[in-house]
Legacy VTK file of the C-alpha trace (Angstrom):
# vtk DataFile Version 3.0
C-alpha trace
ASCII
DATASET POLYDATA
POINTS 241 float
17.660 -7.521 64.776
15.187 -4.667 64.513
15.536 -2.741 61.287
12.552 -0.419 61.742
14.719 2.651 62.308
16.959 1.854 59.347
13.882 1.654 57.115
12.744 5.026 58.394
16.051 6.766 57.635
15.181 6.669 53.928
12.473 9.228 54.685
15.105 11.753 55.717
14.111 14.963 53.985
13.939 18.419 55.464
10.138 18.291 55.645
10.240 15.354 58.119
11.371 16.434 61.560
11.812 14.371 64.766
8.152 14.719 65.707
7.063 13.144 62.425
9.395 10.164 62.880
8.121 9.516 66.391
4.553 9.733 65.117
5.325 7.178 62.398
7.209 4.720 64.597
4.260 2.499 65.500
3.225 2.288 61.850
6.741 1.182 60.957
6.575 -1.435 63.704
3.550 -2.834 61.856
5.450 -2.739 58.541
8.361 -4.551 60.154
6.084 -7.247 61.587
4.486 -7.730 58.160
7.889 -8.066 56.473
8.963 -10.630 59.072
5.791 -12.652 58.433
6.489 -13.114 54.725
7.638 -16.467 53.379
9.800 -16.942 50.322
7.929 -17.972 47.161
8.163 -21.527 45.866
9.878 -22.338 42.573
6.868 -22.578 40.219
8.329 -25.183 37.865
9.525 -28.770 38.177
12.531 -29.522 40.406
14.795 -32.540 39.832
14.447 -33.811 43.410
17.351 -36.345 43.410
19.685 -33.744 41.912
18.500 -31.119 44.401
19.108 -33.535 47.294
22.665 -34.057 46.100
23.025 -30.294 45.878
21.736 -29.926 49.422
24.586 -32.043 50.724
27.114 -30.014 48.767
25.568 -26.776 50.006
25.818 -27.916 53.623
29.501 -28.785 53.171
30.592 -25.768 51.169
28.135 -22.890 51.681
26.208 -23.172 54.951
29.042 -21.966 57.198
28.545 -18.474 55.767
24.977 -18.449 54.475
23.340 -20.751 56.998
20.586 -23.137 55.985
17.676 -21.441 54.290
14.361 -22.691 53.031
11.535 -24.752 54.440
12.368 -27.238 57.166
15.574 -25.418 58.030
14.790 -24.972 61.722
16.191 -28.413 62.542
19.493 -27.487 60.918
22.120 -24.825 61.425
20.877 -21.341 62.246
21.786 -18.382 60.068
25.253 -17.290 61.318
25.030 -13.570 60.344
28.697 -13.836 59.398
30.837 -10.996 58.078
33.210 -12.343 55.413
36.456 -10.392 55.106
36.710 -8.438 51.856
40.069 -10.064 51.101
38.395 -13.469 51.321
35.203 -12.773 49.386
36.862 -10.487 46.832
33.739 -8.686 45.678
33.555 -4.993 44.826
34.633 -2.987 47.870
33.317 0.469 46.941
30.257 0.070 49.143
32.427 -1.078 52.065
34.630 2.002 51.727
31.792 4.480 51.166
31.447 5.434 54.847
34.123 6.101 57.438
34.051 4.539 60.905
33.065 7.955 62.277
30.125 8.227 59.873
28.936 4.736 60.796
29.365 5.581 64.450
27.332 8.760 64.092
24.507 6.697 62.588
24.710 4.032 65.297
24.592 6.644 68.049
21.627 8.388 66.491
17.974 7.421 66.928
18.240 5.486 63.662
20.848 3.149 65.126
19.057 2.073 68.302
18.882 -1.694 67.903
19.699 -2.714 71.456
22.623 -4.984 70.480
25.721 -5.623 72.518
28.594 -3.179 72.169
30.608 -5.699 70.121
27.891 -5.863 67.477
27.809 -2.080 67.248
31.606 -1.992 66.805
31.351 -4.545 63.985
28.970 -2.231 62.179
31.249 0.782 62.661
34.461 -0.851 61.389
33.420 -3.811 59.240
36.110 -5.829 57.501
33.840 -7.060 54.718
30.246 -7.907 53.876
27.631 -9.988 55.688
26.850 -13.229 53.857
23.063 -13.035 53.404
20.533 -15.796 54.066
19.389 -17.420 50.827
15.660 -17.937 51.383
13.909 -17.381 48.061
17.250 -16.752 46.359
15.938 -17.993 43.005
13.478 -15.068 42.944
15.866 -12.289 43.947
18.146 -11.756 40.934
20.424 -9.972 40.205
23.034 -11.109 42.704
25.806 -9.736 44.921
25.405 -6.580 46.971
25.687 -4.412 43.849
23.428 -6.475 41.577
26.285 -7.198 39.181
25.612 -10.906 38.520
22.421 -11.719 36.586
21.871 -15.419 37.423
22.746 -18.066 39.985
24.531 -19.965 37.202
26.869 -16.994 36.865
27.357 -16.909 40.640
28.491 -20.540 40.401
30.706 -19.856 37.351
32.934 -16.894 38.280
34.967 -17.102 35.065
31.893 -16.822 32.851
30.277 -13.705 34.285
29.476 -11.110 31.622
31.382 -7.847 31.460
28.274 -6.023 30.257
24.731 -7.352 30.259
21.245 -6.185 29.439
17.913 -7.754 30.307
15.882 -9.206 27.476
12.210 -8.549 26.893
11.358 -12.120 27.950
12.635 -11.649 31.463
13.370 -14.870 33.397
15.990 -17.541 32.655
14.782 -20.850 34.127
17.879 -22.773 33.073
20.404 -20.437 34.655
17.996 -19.232 37.366
17.829 -15.485 37.252
17.457 -12.667 34.776
17.439 -13.532 31.104
20.154 -11.321 29.654
22.082 -10.423 26.549
25.820 -10.634 27.311
28.475 -8.329 25.835
32.248 -7.928 26.104
31.984 -4.137 26.291
29.441 -1.348 26.231
27.999 -1.037 22.740
28.229 2.222 20.845
25.756 4.057 18.663
26.100 4.665 14.951
29.287 6.494 14.049
31.036 5.274 17.185
29.210 7.689 19.445
28.110 6.914 22.991
24.665 5.489 23.439
21.993 7.887 24.606
21.828 8.019 28.390
18.463 6.228 28.524
19.891 3.319 26.514
23.122 3.226 28.555
21.067 2.796 31.709
19.604 -0.418 30.298
23.082 -1.965 30.361
24.939 -3.127 33.459
28.626 -2.343 32.928
30.784 -4.195 35.455
33.849 -2.115 34.538
32.379 0.949 36.214
33.373 1.878 39.797
31.244 0.028 42.324
29.802 -2.317 39.676
32.362 -5.122 39.525
31.028 -8.672 39.220
34.270 -10.290 40.389
34.839 -12.203 43.605
32.996 -14.924 45.508
35.128 -17.519 43.702
34.275 -20.227 46.253
32.156 -22.255 43.767
35.284 -23.081 41.774
36.072 -25.892 44.234
33.095 -27.726 42.690
33.122 -29.594 39.393
30.469 -28.983 36.746
28.127 -31.743 37.934
28.355 -30.474 41.515
27.563 -26.928 40.418
24.505 -28.223 38.563
23.353 -29.997 41.719
23.786 -26.907 43.891
21.927 -24.826 41.317
19.022 -27.286 41.456
18.996 -27.176 45.256
18.894 -23.373 45.282
15.557 -23.569 43.459
14.051 -25.213 46.555
14.940 -22.487 49.059
LINES 1 242
241 0 1 2 3 4 5 6 7 8 9 10 11 12 13 14 15 16 17 18 19 20 21 22 23 24 25 26 27 28 29 30 31 32 33 34 35 36 37 38 39 40 41 42 43 44 45 46 47 48 49 50 51 52 53 54 55 56 57 58 59 60 61 62 63 64 65 66 67 68 69 70 71 72 73 74 75 76 77 78 79 80 81 82 83 84 85 86 87 88 89 90 91 92 93 94 95 96 97 98 99 100 101 102 103 104 105 106 107 108 109 110 111 112 113 114 115 116 117 118 119 120 121 122 123 124 125 126 127 128 129 130 131 132 133 134 135 136 137 138 139 140 141 142 143 144 145 146 147 148 149 150 151 152 153 154 155 156 157 158 159 160 161 162 163 164 165 166 167 168 169 170 171 172 173 174 175 176 177 178 179 180 181 182 183 184 185 186 187 188 189 190 191 192 193 194 195 196 197 198 199 200 201 202 203 204 205 206 207 208 209 210 211 212 213 214 215 216 217 218 219 220 221 222 223 224 225 226 227 228 229 230 231 232 233 234 235 236 237 238 239 240
């Protein structure tokens, strides 16, 4: 699917008229080609290969129907299905899903920014979606935080729905190799300043509060069908994508 026009819509300001967008289109074709040429980075540390191989089998049985098979050597396996998972099934925060009406999506699809050349059925799916598209997982270890709203800091937390933090803040160190994702400080609630006052706005922005509208870290409970050893194996496999 071409996404050149969607990239260009973020330049919508009053100073950029139709002539400017048409003049930029070939440059954005080049940007799109460059993006498509990129390969996901390799996990820079040691991988437990036998554990990852076990995780690969579990991933194929439990995850690939939605996410497809990512990573190197995936061409011989199932193609990415580009599947929309119903919001009632995935259970993640629905604010983004509800943020546009079908008419607003339709207006975008019928504009120059929506010219992708897909079949009418694909356009209808974009105008009245029932949920979110399950993304491909190439390079997933390097793309924390997770979920469409960035509410889950590590892949370990993705695999452990009941242990996701209510509030979290990145540490100065940065990367959590064990849990695969952002190294974070976890909290049960937003902290307060001295005297019980609210934190200054700059400090509040350093915290991710999943109780706020659009920020929920709930849903995607599918990993709970796995036991702890199986989750560890899948986590190891995800490092290889």
